[in-house]
C-alpha positions in Angstrom: -322.3 41.9 -115.3 -319.0 41.2 -113.7 -319.2 40.9 -109.8 -323.0 40.9 -110.1 -325.4 38.2 -108.8 -326.9 36.0 -111.5 -329.7 33.5 -111.1 -330.0 30.6 -113.6 -333.5 29.0 -113.7 -334.5 25.4 -113.8 -338.2 24.5 -114.0 -339.2 21.0 -112.9 -342.0 19.6 -115.1 -343.8 16.2 -115.4 -341.9 14.4 -112.7 -343.2 11.5 -110.6 -341.5 12.2 -107.3 -341.6 15.0 -104.8 -337.9 14.7 -104.1 -336.0 14.7 -107.4 -332.2 14.6 -107.7 -331.0 17.9 -109.1 -327.6 18.5 -110.7 -326.1 21.5 -112.3 -323.2 21.2 -114.7 -320.8 23.8 -116.1 -319.6 23.1 -119.6 -316.5 25.0 -120.7 -314.5 24.3 -123.8 -316.6 21.1 -124.2 -315.6 19.8 -120.8 -318.4 19.3 -118.1 -317.9 19.8 -114.4 -320.3 19.8 -111.5 -321.3 23.0 -109.8 -324.2 21.4 -107.9 -324.0 17.7 -107.0 -325.3 15.6 -104.1 -327.2 18.6 -102.7 -324.1 20.7 -102.4 -322.5 23.5 -104.4 -319.4 22.2 -105.9 -316.4 23.1 -108.0 -315.4 26.8 -108.5 -318.8 28.0 -107.3 -318.3 26.6 -103.8 -318.9 29.3 -101.2 -320.3 31.8 -103.7 -323.5 30.2 -104.9 -326.7 28.7 -103.5 -329.6 26.6 -104.7 -333.0 28.3 -104.7 -336.3 26.6 -104.8 -337.3 24.8 -106.8 -334.0 24.2 -108.6 -332.5 27.6 -109.6 -328.9 28.3 -108.9 -327.9 31.8 -107.7 -324.2 32.8 -108.4 -322.7 35.7 -106.4 -319.8 37.9 -107.5 -319.6 36.5 -111.0 -316.1 36.5 -112.6 -314.6 36.0 -116.0 -314.1 32.3 -115.2 -317.9 31.9 -114.8 -318.3 32.4 -118.6 -319.6 29.0 -119.8 -322.6 27.0 -120.7 -324.7 25.8 -117.7 -327.0 22.8 -117.8 -329.7 21.7 -115.3 -330.5 18.0 -115.0 -333.3 16.6 -113.0 -333.6 12.9 -112.0 -336.8 11.3 -110.7 -335.2 7.9 -110.5 -331.8 6.3 -111.2 -332.9 5.5 -114.7 -334.6 8.7 -115.7 -333.3 12.1 -116.5 -334.8 15.4 -117.5 -332.6 18.0 -119.0 -334.5 21.1 -118.1 -332.7 24.1 -119.4 -329.3 25.2 -120.7 -327.9 28.6 -120.2 -325.0 30.4 -121.8 -323.5 32.9 -119.4 -321.0 35.5 -120.6 -319.3 37.7 -118.0 -318.1 40.9 -119.6 -315.5 43.5 -118.4 -315.3 47.0 -119.7 -311.9 47.9 -121.1 -309.7 50.3 -119.1 -307.7 53.2 -120.6 -305.3 51.6 -123.1 -301.6 52.3 -123.3 -300.8 54.1 -126.5 -297.4 54.8 -128.2 -297.3 57.6 -130.8 -294.0 58.9 -132.3 -293.5 62.7 -131.9 -292.1 63.2 -135.4 -291.6 61.0 -138.5 -289.8 61.9 -141.7 -292.1 62.1 -144.8 -291.6 59.0 -146.9 -290.5 56.7 -144.1 -292.4 54.0 -142.2 -293.7 54.1 -138.6 -296.0 52.2 -136.3 -298.4 53.5 -133.6 -299.3 50.9 -130.8 -302.3 50.5 -128.5 -302.7 47.8 -125.8 -305.4 47.1 -123.2 -305.3 43.9 -121.0 -308.3 44.2 -118.6 -311.4 44.1 -121.0 -313.3 40.8 -121.4 -314.0 39.6 -124.0 -310.8 40.9 -125.6 -311.5 44.4 -127.1 -311.2 45.5 -130.7 -309.2 48.6 -131.5 -309.8 51.6 -133.7 -307.6 54.7 -134.3 -308.7 58.4 -134.6 -306.8 61.2 -136.3 -307.9 64.7 -135.3 -311.1 63.2 -133.7 -312.1 61.4 -136.9 -312.1 57.6 -136.9 -309.7 56.1 -139.5 -311.4 53.6 -141.7 -310.2 50.0 -141.5 -309.7 50.0 -145.3 -308.6 53.5 -146.5 -309.0 52.5 -150.1 -312.8 52.5 -149.7 -313.0 56.1 -148.5 -312.2 58.9 -151.0 -310.6 61.1 -148.3 -308.1 58.4 -147.4 -307.6 56.7 -150.8 -303.9 57.7 -151.0 -303.1 56.8 -147.4 -300.6 53.9 -146.9 -301.6 52.8 -143.4 -303.0 49.5 -142.2 -304.9 48.9 -138.9 -304.9 45.6 -137.0 -308.1 45.7 -135.0 -307.1 42.7 -132.9 -303.6 43.9 -131.8 -304.1 47.7 -131.8 -301.3 48.3 -134.3 -301.5 51.3 -136.8 -298.7 51.0 -139.4 -297.8 53.6 -142.0 -295.9 52.1 -144.9 -294.9 55.6 -146.2 -295.8 58.7 -144.1 -297.3 61.7 -145.9 -297.5 65.3 -144.8 -301.3 64.8 -144.4 -300.6 62.1 -141.8 -299.5 64.7 -139.2 -302.1 65.3 -136.4 -303.5 64.3 -133.1 -303.9 60.5 -132.6 -305.7 58.4 -130.0 -306.8 54.8 -129.8 -310.1 53.3 -128.6 -310.6 49.8 -127.1 -314.1 48.5 -127.3 -316.1 45.3 -126.3 -319.7 44.4 -125.4 -319.3 46.0 -121.9 -318.1 49.4 -123.1 -315.1 51.3 -124.4 -312.1 53.4 -123.3 -309.6 55.6 -125.1 -306.1 56.9 -124.4 -305.3 60.6 -124.4 -304.5 62.1 -127.8 -300.9 62.6 -128.8 -299.4 64.7 -131.6 -297.4 63.2 -134.5 -295.5 65.6 -136.7 -294.5 64.7 -140.3 -291.2 66.3 -141.1 -290.0 67.0 -144.7 -286.5 66.2 -146.0 -284.0 69.1 -146.1 -282.2 69.8 -149.4 -279.5 72.2 -148.0 -275.8 71.5 -148.7 -274.0 70.9 -145.4 -270.6 71.9 -146.8 -271.6 75.4 -148.0 -270.9 77.2 -144.7 -267.5 75.6 -144.3 -266.4 76.6 -147.9 -267.5 80.2 -147.3 -265.4 80.4 -144.1 -262.3 79.0 -145.9 -262.7 81.5 -148.7 -262.7 84.3 -146.2 -259.4 83.0 -144.6 -257.8 82.9 -148.1 -258.7 86.5 -148.9 -257.5 87.8 -145.5 -254.1 86.1 -145.8 -253.1 88.1 -148.9 -251.9 91.0 -146.8 -249.6 88.8 -144.7 -246.1 87.5 -145.5 -245.6 84.7 -148.0 -244.6 82.2 -145.3 -247.7 82.9 -143.2 -249.9 82.6 -146.3 -248.6 79.1 -147.0 -249.4 78.0 -143.5 -253.0 79.2 -143.7 -253.6 77.5 -147.0 -252.2 74.3 -145.7 -254.5 74.5 -142.7 -257.5 75.1 -144.9 -256.8 72.0 -147.0 -256.6 69.8 -143.9 -259.9 71.2 -142.5 -261.7 70.6 -145.8 -260.6 67.0 -145.9 -261.8 66.5 -142.4 -265.2 68.1 -143.0 -265.8 65.9 -146.1 
């Protein structure tokens, strides 16, 4: 309920005065601070909250910083105190579209990493990855379809790492960031898995030189020697 108005209730019971002293405290990380004290809104709620009868506090435009425990205390005299009610308020923010990084092509047998990052959601989102519109299980060894996969997913950082890419890992990938307020995903991107070529890079060059040798036989002896010498130098350079 980010930016919404929230009312925290405080019911006054069994008190011997018509004019009790009311205090509201905000407790965050174990440290208390006043948000209503001496009949005034205080602290980081100043100018955006008000006390409502009998002792409720209404907070306008809630923000992430309002996430905390709130405690109402009622005093009928300097020596007496009634702790009426404690509230835990969590302000949540839906994630925005995360930024995703997916390589266009990866050689089969090598490693790679896909990344996903979202900074606006609160609380911090958890991440999941999808391949061809199917969610990748966090532990592939528990799913027969992915039992031979070599990837690992870090749901806290959004990282998808492949230790050894397979041909089956090619496809469209997208990431989803999710928290209690909702979820968002990045557009899908294609990753190709490329096989290793077994062709000999020197074969075309040797074929070319064989042609030069055969065409030189009809020329003079001196010209033939020049062409053979050129061929040898070129072969050494190519290798």
